[in-house]
Structures are given as structure tokens and as C-alpha cells.
C-alpha positions, 0 to 999 in steps of 0.5 A: 691205123684205126687207133691213130685216126680215132685219137686224132678225131678225139683230140680235135673234138676236145680242142674244138669243144674247149675253144668253143666253151671259151668264146663266151658270146652273148646270145649263146645261152645253153639249156644246160645253163638254164637247168643248173639248180645250184652252183657246182662249187658253191651250192649256197650262192644265190647267183653266179657270174658265168662270164664277164669279159671286158675290152679297153680300147683307145679310139682316135677322134680328130677333134678330141684326140684319143678316147678310151672305150670300155666294153663289157659283156656279162652273163649271170645265172640266178639261182635263188630269189635272194639273187634277184638283186643281180638283175639290177645293174648300174654303171656310174659316169662323170657329169662334167661335160668337158670329160665327154663321159657316157654310158650305154647299155645293150643286148640286155635279155633275160633267158628262162626255160619254159616247156623245155624251150628257151624263152627270151625277154628283152629289156624295154626302154622303161627298164632303163633309167638315168639317175644323178647321184650328186653334182659330180656323178650320175649313173645309168641303170637297168632293171632286167625283165621277167627274172625268176629262179633259174633265169640267166641274164645277159647285158653289155654296156659301153663307157666312152670317156676322154679321161686317160689319166686312169682306166676303170678298175676291173674286179675279178671277184664279187660277192657271188662266184665268178666262173670266168672274168677276162680283161683285155687292154689295148694300149697305144705306144703313146701312153704307158700305164702302171698296173696294180693288182691286189687280192688273194686269187691269182690272175693270169696275165699275158702280153703281146705287141701289135701294129695298129693304125689310125686314119686322119682325114683332112681337107684343104681349099685350093685354087685362086680363080676357081676354088676347090676343096681337096680331101686327103687321108693320112694313115699313122701306124703305131705299136699297141700292147695287148694285155690279157688278164684272166681269172677262172673259178673265182670264189665269192667274197664273203663278209666276215666279222670285223672286216674293214672293207671287203673290196681291199681283199677283192682280186682286182686290177687298176691302171694309172698313167705313168707317162705320155710320149707323143711324137714331137713333144717332150715325154711327160711323166706322171705319179710313179712313187708316193713322193711324186704323187703327194707333190702332184697333189700339193701343186694342184690349184685346188689344194696347195694354193688354198692353204696360202689364203688367209685374208678371209679369216684373219680378223675372226681368228685374231679375236679368237686367239686373243689371250691364248698362249699355249699350243693346246689352247690354240689348237682346241680353239681353232678346231672347235671354231671350224667344226662349229662354223663350217658344216660338212656337205658330206662330199669327200675329196682332197681338192676344193670344189668352190674353195676355202673362201666360199666355204667359209662365207657360205658355212658349208664345204667338202672335206678339203675345204674344211680341213685345208681351211683349218690347216691354214688357220693353224699355220697362221696361229704359228703352229707347224700344221700340214695336210694329211692325205687319207683314204677312207674305209669305203675308198679302200686301203691305199696299197699303191702309189696313185693320185686315186689312192686318196679321197680325203684330207685332214689336218695335222700339227707336228709337236715334239711328242708327236702328231696331233690329228684333226678332222673338223668335218666331224663335230663330235671328234676331238684331237687324235680322236678321228671319225671311224671313216678315217681310221684306215691304216696309213695316211700321207702328210705333206709339208710345204717343201713338198716332202711327205711322210707316212702317218699311221692313222690307227689309234694306240690309246684304249677307248673304254666302255665301262659298266657298273650294274647293281642287281636285285634278284627276286624270288619270282625269277625277275631282277631289278637294278641300276646301271651306269655306263661310261664311254671314252674316246672313240667309244664316246665319239661313236655313241654321240654320232649314232644316238644324239641325233635320235630322240630319247624315246627312240633310243630307249626303244632300241636299247630295250629291244637290244637288251632282250626286252628289259624295261627301262626307267629313270633314264639320264644322260650326261656330257652329251655335248661336252666332248672333253668328258666321257659320255655317261648314261644311267637307268633303272631296269627290270629284267624278266627273261634272263633268269630261270627257275627250275626245281627250286633253283635259280640259274642266271648269267652274271651279266644277264641281258648284257651277255654275248651269246655267240662268238662273232668269229665262226669261219674256220679259216680267215683270209683277211685281217681282223679290223677292230677299228681301234684298241678297246677295253670293256669293263664290267663291275656287277653286284648281285643281291641274292634273294632271301632264302637262297644261297649260292649252289655253284658259280663260274670259276675265275679265269685270267687269259691272254692271246700272247703278242699283247693282242688281247687279254680277259680277266673274269673275277667272281666272289660270294660275300654273304648275300652279295655276288661280286663280279669283275670282268675286263676285256682288253683288245690292245691293237686296231688290226690283227693279221689273218695268221693270228686268227685261230688264236683270236677265234679261240680267245673269243670262244673262251670268253663267250663260254665263260660269260655264259656260264651260270650262277646256280642259287638253291633254296635254303 
């Protein structure tokens, strides 16, 4: 009997402690949490989210109907100084007054352990800020006080909005470990949402049905001789779906080499409205598949109808097209005209803000205004042109049908040979050479009749960086020489975009630093603005750091300052695809003149390797012809994206390349 009683006591003790551990209430910070020196499962973590709980409820307002109220409570542990940035929090909100969106913080406190006792420091008003990001977005920010290594911070915030077309995304993972993350949604029967979950970590989901109610107050003036006000209340009951999403012990999302956007692989949940069903009104359906999504977007007043406006540009375009007969001529003329006439204001979107006519007049516009304008001009010229919806890299991959899946639009011309893709917001782009931000897996082309088709945005044509270098070795361990480098396609676009806006002095300083402090002279750059030709740079150099003399022998890597020292792929296991952006070829032709009085003692052996599946190939050829050593190195990456299961092969391929390029030529005195 005593044994049974003890078992019962232990069971209830365990049950109660487990229940308490899952309460996760603000204001209940423990000494154990403050004493913790490192995260038990990730000692390298600079901070960790101990818990994050969110609730999404629909609150009825008699003047505005249902409003969505999202309440979030968070506790974060700071382990290291590098984690102090987690003491700064920000929440965005729309500035559009018609949306009635607002953000408010509460219960913001920093906890420290001082003399074995818990010390609390509350956030004061001077630690809270409002910032306008742009004309669409603002954000509320807080900077938590008295943060130290070992601190625990807590805060809550509430978002109120009239937007019901989608709910705020909930990220279960972030760049630091998350011990506990829970989202609960309470959806009235009048709304139905499609939920989309992504990421590699499993999230538990439970659903239950409950009854809920709202009370509507009303007043009525009654009487004739004596007028009175009569107040009444109506209670309306309805079904409510409670859904709980729960993740525990979630690892930090860590950046790796060649990751498109880490958010693409972060475990998260999104919700988009699929229907409204209010009593006494017809059911209203919203986007549930890609066809209905793109048709809805095309029918927006600030999208499809903008394509039908032509009067504002007709006179100018007629003059521009005079004497042009072929399709390439027309495409090139119109594309360059829009690029050079209307400047991008750095706002993305598939909806026009001020409209194509205003953008044309003011010579500035967002992505929709510029590229819908271009599409309209191409159609006016008799070409089969249509807009293509795109999700840029910073917006993530459009995994699921949603109007929010896209944040940009470009133009396309359909030809018998395939699509010609155009983005006139990038002045250095060319047909089918889109800026890197657009190269994000798939887009969606929309035709006039409302049909759509998937567009593969990833380039198939190699972008080439070709280097020719002549080197004269000196007896003192230095080298002088000349280099000529040529960039094509996306490599040329990237070079122009990154470097043409800076002065040549600043560029050369950066180049010398990147190339192990060589000295550069006689720098010349060709075809800076001639986009139809590769960009070319040539210069003379002196290198004093990449050659060693040991016991009358000279040691050098054939690539000198151009050699890659490390394999960029260091992780043992890779969960995310490797995204190179576009297929590339790197080619090096190097001639090294041996100094007088020296001969080759040893050289690296030639090698020719490939990954298989036509992903990559590497060829290293070297020969000694008297006083000259000739090296030809070619590296091809033939695909834009390599899936994670191919990572071990790719990592080994890069390691072999790195090892080979770092092998030394050894020269000895005669």
C-alpha cells in the first residue's frame, strides 16, 4: 500500500511539474535560466529563444466588423555579447490608415542575476521607437535596457489589423536555437484559411472545434410625443476552430555557402484566406490554386488594366520603331528605351502604385509600373508579350499558391525559340540576362485570356570569367606581370552593377586588398556601358607575397594571388540545396617565365575530374616548355541549383579543386 501511495505521489508530482514547465508565462523567469552559461544543445549559440507563444484571434468591432488581433509573448536568453542584438526587437505594420493596423509592445523587462537575486529592469518610454521604413511600411522598435551576458529578456507585443486576407507568418526557427514555439489560431466559421507549412523540422498540429459568441449592442429611438432611447443586445453564437501548432527544441538556422535565402528552408506556417461565408450572403472564394491566383492578380485594377493603356507612349514609340523590322531590333530598342527613360525607385511589387502613365511622365516607378509599361510597348509593337510574376530571392521561393507568393513582375516575349525574359528595372541587364534578385526558381507567365504557365527563371547559358595572365618570376621571390580578365552574361552584369558606381581608385584599392596586397598599375577597363560586349579589364601587377624562397628553391602556386585557399563547403551534412545563381565557367590561361639560373624541380600533375550528372567539371593542364611554364585551368558549374543529396559529391569535387590549385611549382637553382 505504501508503495502504491508513493507511486501515485510521484506521478502527480511529475505531472504537475511537467504542466508547470509548459505554462511559459511572462514574469516567471527562474534563477536556473539566469545561471545557464550556454545552450545545452548548441554551446556555440550566442542566444536562444526559451519560448515564443502567439495567439491569433478574431475580435468583432461593431463599426468595422472582425479585426485580427495577434498577441505574441517571448522570452530570450543572452549567452554572449554577440547575442546583444536580440535585445533589439522590431515589428512592422502597414501605414495605410484604411487598414487600421497598429503595433504595441508590453511587459518588456530585462532580468539579471545580481548577488544571487533576480534584478528586474523595465523598458522605459525612451527605449521604444517608431520608424518609417517607406511610404508603405512603418515599424515599432524597442531596445531592451541593462542587457549583459547571462541576461534573460521578456516582452510581448500585439498587432491589430483589419486585414483578414492573410495572417502573419509564424517562424518556428530562426538563427538561434528555439526551445519552445507555439502558435494558436482561433478562426470563426465565417472564414476558411489555407495553411502552408515549410521547413525540415516537424511541427505538431492539433485541431479542435469550440463554440464562441459575439455581442452586438444597438440602440433605437422610440416614441412620438415623448422620445426615448431603447438599448438592446444581440448575442450571436458561432463555431470556432482552434488550431495549435507546436515546435520544440528547434535547431538554429545557420547560413551556409551558396544558400539562396535561408528563410526558404526555415520551418514556418502561413495562412491565406480561401473563402468567406457569412450568413445571408453568397460564399466568396479566394485563390486556392495557381490558376486562380494569377487570374485574380491579372484582374486587379492596378495590374491588367494598366497593360491596356498606350496613349501616353504611342507617339514616342512610333518614332522609336521607325525603320525597325525584325523582332530582335524591336525588343532591343524598346527594352533600352524603358531602361534609360524610367528609373526604378527601388520599390518591388506586382501592383502599380501611381500607374504607368504617371511613371512615364515622372520618369520613375516601381517594378510593376516599369515592366508592365515595357510589356504594353512590346504588345503595341506587335510582339507576343506578357507579364511574368516573380518572387525575388529576398522574398523566398513561391512554394504554395498564394497572392503573397509573388512580389515582383518582369516582361516576357514568346517566340518559337522560347521565352525572352526582360527586366527593365536593371540598367545593366540584357534580354535573358536578368538581375540576380530575379533568379529564384520559377515564375508565372499570365496571358491576356487569363491562362498561365510556369516559367523557369534559372539560366541555362554559361556565364564566363576568363583570365589570361603572363608572369615574370624574379630571383628575389617577387613576380611581375600582366593580367587580362573578361566577363560575360551574368558575370558581366554582376561586375557592372557592383563596380561601375565606384571610383576606379576605390575599386583598385579593393582589388589590391582582395588579391593579397599586390601592386596594380596601368589599369584599363573596356566596354563599361557597351552591354552587347563582354566587359574587359587589364592591368600590370607586382606580387611580393605569394612566392617563397627556401634553401635556394622557389615555391609558388601557379595561380599566385588568384588561388582559392579554402573549400567553401565545410559542413559535413547539408540540408539545403546549393544555389550558384547561374551556370558558370572559370578559365585561366597562365604563362610563367622562369628566372634565369633556375629549372623546374617539380610540378603538379595534370588532372581531369567531373562530378557526374553533368553538375561540374574541372580540368588542370600544366606543361614545361623550356623557360616557360604553361597552365590551363577550367572549372565548369553547369547547373544553377544542386540538390542537397548531391552535396557530398560536390564538397569532395571542390576539395579536389582546392587541393590541386594550392599545389606548388618548385624551381631549383642550376
